C-alpha positions in Angstrom: 35.7 62.9 40.5 39.1 64.2 42.2 41.2 60.8 43.5 44.4 63.2 45.3 43.5 64.8 48.4 45.7 66.9 50.5 45.5 68.0 54.0 47.1 69.2 56.9 47.6 66.9 60.0 50.1 67.0 62.9 51.5 63.4 62.3 55.6 63.5 62.8 57.3 62.3 59.3 59.5 59.3 59.7 61.3 58.9 56.7 62.1 55.5 54.7 65.4 53.5 56.0 66.9 53.6 52.6 66.1 57.7 52.3 65.2 59.7 55.2 63.1 61.9 52.8 60.9 59.6 51.6 57.8 58.9 54.1 58.8 55.6 55.1 56.2 52.5 56.0 56.6 53.4 59.7 55.5 56.6 60.0 51.6 56.3 58.4 50.5 54.6 61.6 48.2 57.4 61.8 47.1 57.2 58.1 46.4 53.2 58.6 44.0 54.6 61.6 42.0 56.6 59.4 41.4 54.1 56.6 40.2 51.9 59.2 37.5 54.2 59.5 35.8 53.5 56.2 32.9 50.9 56.2 33.4 47.6 54.7 37.6 48.2 54.0 39.9 46.1 54.9 43.8 46.7 54.3 46.5 44.5 53.6 48.8 44.4 56.7 51.6 44.6 54.1 52.7 47.8 53.7 54.9 48.7 50.3 57.4 51.2 50.5 57.7 53.4 47.3 60.3 55.9 45.7 57.6 58.4 46.8 55.9 56.9 49.7 53.9 54.6 51.3 51.0 52.2 49.3 48.5 50.5 51.3 46.4 47.8 49.6 42.6 47.6 50.2 39.3 45.5 49.1 36.2 46.2 50.1 33.2 44.5 48.2 35.3 42.2 46.2 37.2 45.1 44.2 40.5 45.8 45.3 42.1 49.1 45.6 45.3 51.0 46.6 46.1 53.5 48.6 49.3 56.2 48.3 50.4 58.5 51.1 53.6 61.2 51.0 54.4 64.5 52.1 53.3 67.0 49.6 55.1 70.7 50.7 56.8 71.2 54.2 53.3 70.5 56.6 50.7 68.8 54.1 50.1 65.0 53.5 48.7 63.8 49.9 47.3 60.9 49.7 45.5 59.1 46.3 43.4 56.6 45.8 43.4 53.9 42.8 42.1 51.0 41.5 44.2 47.9 42.2 46.9 47.3 39.1 45.8 43.7 38.5 42.3 44.7 38.9 42.2 46.4 35.2 38.8 45.3 34.0 37.5 46.5 37.7 38.5 50.0 36.4 35.7 50.0 33.1 32.9 47.6 35.2 30.1 50.2 36.0 30.3 48.0 39.7 34.0 48.7 39.8 33.9 52.5 38.8 30.9 53.1 41.7 32.7 51.4 44.5 35.7 53.5 43.2 33.9 56.5 43.4 32.2 55.9 46.8 35.6 54.8 48.1 36.7 58.2 47.5 33.1 59.6 49.0 33.9 57.7 51.6 37.7 58.7 52.3 36.8 62.5 52.4 33.7 62.0 54.8 36.4 60.3 57.5 39.3 63.1 56.8 36.6 65.8 57.0 34.9 64.3 60.4 38.4 64.3 61.7 39.0 67.4 64.2 43.1 67.0 64.1 42.4 67.2 59.8 42.4 70.5 58.4 42.3 72.3 55.3 41.2 69.3 53.0 41.8 69.8 49.7 40.8 67.8 46.5 42.9 67.8 43.2 43.1 66.3 39.5 46.1 64.2 38.5 45.8 67.6 35.8 45.3 69.7 38.7 49.2 68.8 39.9 51.0 69.4 36.7 52.2 72.5 37.8 51.4 75.6 40.6 49.1 76.9 41.2 47.2 74.3 41.8 43.5 74.0 41.2 41.7 72.3 43.9 38.4 71.6 45.5 36.9 71.0 48.7 35.3 68.0 47.5 36.3 65.1 45.4 33.2 65.5 43.6 32.7 69.0 42.9 33.0 70.7 39.5 
């Protein structure tokens, strides 16, 4: 399963207060709006500023996750999905893995259905080590 997705979307880049070159929490409202379209997903109202962009904590069906979002090149966004840091055992359980995979698929469905989002590309971590980046059009594509 690919867990990182890049896409084009015409949103204004708003930098972090500490470093204008890093996406700030004030610049991810458009991403939160799209995450809210994922069925049964509850988002934490507290966004976390990171050195690479913004993290959003989430919960669905008693499982905890987080999404990251940042810029990828000049006009492309990148988002990634993870099991919550404090839900270590969840990532090894069948139900945790199943919910994680379903969440990634649902994120893809939301992005693909949005007419303002285009050029969706899914990656594995290893695909992003160095160009040319290997990508697929869906998270499950072999």
